[in-house]
N, C-alpha and C positions, 0 to 999 in steps of 0.2 A: 182717504179715498183716493183712489188712483184715477186719474183721468188721461185717455190718450191723447196724443199731439193732434189727430186728426179732429177728435171732439173739441178739443181747445181751440183751434183755428175755426172750426165750424160756429161756437159760440162766439168767437171774437167777430167773426164776418158777419153774423146776423145782427149783432148789436150796434156793428160798424155802420152797417147798410141803414139801421133803424136811427142812427145819430145823424149821418149826413142827409138823409130824408128829412128827419124832423128839423135840422137846421135850414134846409133849403126852402121847407114848407112856412117855418115863420119867417123869412126873409121876404117871400113872396108875399104873405099876409101884412106884414109891416108895410112894404111898398104899396100895397093895394089900397090899406087904410090912411097912408100919409097924405096929408095935403099937397097939391100941385106945386105950391110955392115954396114947399120945403126941400124940392129936389133929391134927385138919386143919391147924391154923395153925402148931404146930410143925413138922410134917412140910415144910408149903409153906416155912417159914423155912429148913430143912435143905435142902430142894431148890434153893432160889436161893442157898445158901451156895457151891454148889460152882462153880468157877471154869470149868469145862466148861460148866454152864449158862448163865453171865454170858455166856460168850463167844459161844456158839452164840445167845443172843438177840441179842447186838449184831449178828452177821453176818445173822441172819434178818431184823433191821431194816434194815440196810443194803440187803441184797438186797430186800426187799418196796418200800423208797422208791425203789429203781431201777426197779421194775418198773412202779409206780404214778406214776413222774415226779415223785417228791416234790420241792418246791422249798426245803424246810427246809435253812437253810445249814448245819446240823450232820450232817446225813445225807447230803448230798452233797459235802462237803468232803474233798479227797483226804486230809488230816490225820485224819479220822475214819475213813476207809474203809482206809486204808493201816495206820493202828493196828489196826483188827481183824485184816487179813492177819498182822501180827506177832504177835497173841496166837493166833490158832488155829494157827500153824505150833508156838508152843512148848506148846499144847494136845496137840497131835497127838505132837510128840517126847516129851515128858514121860510122857505115856500110854503110849506104844508101847515107851519104854525102861525105863521103873519101874513102872508101875501095873498093865499087862496082865497081867503074871506073877502078880500077886496074886489073881486069881480067875479063873473060867471061866464067863462067862454062856451061858446057854441060851435057846433060842426068841425070844421077843419080846424079852426082856433083850439077847440078843445083837445083835437087830437094831437096837434102840436104840444099844448100844454101839458097832457098827461105823459107824451114821450120824453120832453125835455127835463121835466120836474121829478119824474117817478120811474118809468121804464128804464131809461138810460142811466140813471144814479143808480138804483137798485142791481140792473143788470152788470155795470160795471163793477159794482162792488162783488158779485158773484164770480166774476171774471177774475179780479184781483185775489180773490180767495182761492181760487182753484188752479188758475193758469199762470201766474206772477212768481217769478223767483223773488224771495224776500231776504235772502242771506245779505248782509253787508249794512243794512238798516243801522242806523246810528242812534244815540239816546236823544241827540240834539237836533234830530231831522226836523221833528215838528216846529222848533223855532225857526229853521230856516225856511219852512213852508209858510210862516206867516209873511215872507217878503214880498211875496205877490199880493196878496190880499190889501196889504198895507199900501203898496204902490198903486194898486187898483183904485183904493180909496182916495190917494191923494190925485191921482189923475183924474177921476170923477169929479172932485171938489173943484179942481182948477178948471177942467172943461164946463162945467155947471157954472162957474162964476162968469165966464165967458159967453156962454150959449144961452143960459137960462134952463137948459133941459138936465135933469136928475133922473137916472134910470128908476131909482126905489125913493118910496116916500121917507124912508130914515135917514137919508143922506141927502135931503133936500134942504141944502143950508138956507136958501132964500125964505122958505116957509118956517122952518124950525129954529134957525140961528145955529152958528157953529158950536157953541158949547152942547146944546141937546144932541147934534149931529155926533159929537164927540163920545157922549155918554152911550149911544146907541152904537156906535163903531166899536167901543172897548167890549161891550156885551157881545157882538158878532165875534171880534178878535178872540175872545175867551172861548167860544163856541168851536171856533177854528183851533184852537190850540187842544181843546179836549178831544175833537176829532182826529186831530194829527196823535195825540198819545194813543188813543185807540186804535188806530191804525198801526201804529209802531209796536205796541205791546202785542196785538194779535199777529201781526207780522213776524215778530221775533220768536214767538211761541211757535207758528207754523214751521219756521226755518229751523228751529231747532227738532222738531217732529220729523221734519224732511230729512235731514241730517242723520237722525238717530235710525230711521227706516232704512237709509242707504247704506249706513255702517252695519246694519244686521243682514242685509242680502249677500 
């Protein structure tokens, strides 16, 4: 299905606006709920420690770059945009299968929750399917996409050891111990690899279809 450039930018603009709004809302809610002694700097650091926040930031950047027709090679490269698709898929799966049952957000927090864990991930995947160039994806890209979540895990464990704060229960080395965290980490990394492989396969198939359609015109 062909989608006009105007429609693509409109979709990206809508999703980007929703993404930046959700991030700002979640940040404001976190600051409001934080104890006074925690301070703004520590609260901000904790906000940025969540993988959901980091991934939604990447998605908002990719969407905004598309709207603004950014020519930055990193923002427009299929490698980056496709990696973000794999990451948001994992965010949605882990949240809805593991984390959602641990709390019951209400009001503004519920809105932020739905936007960050459902609307933006689903919307970004739709954007990726219909708006993103996919030619050039390589078979080993899903392995390279693992570098970021692995680095994230190591950073969280180092910071958690120093601060005592862990953003997710399955990386809480103080409560679980490092061996159990390692087991959970392997499961999540396998999920990242599966999501990355799915994105790669779908991307290469869609790239071939687009190439064939262009050659027939």
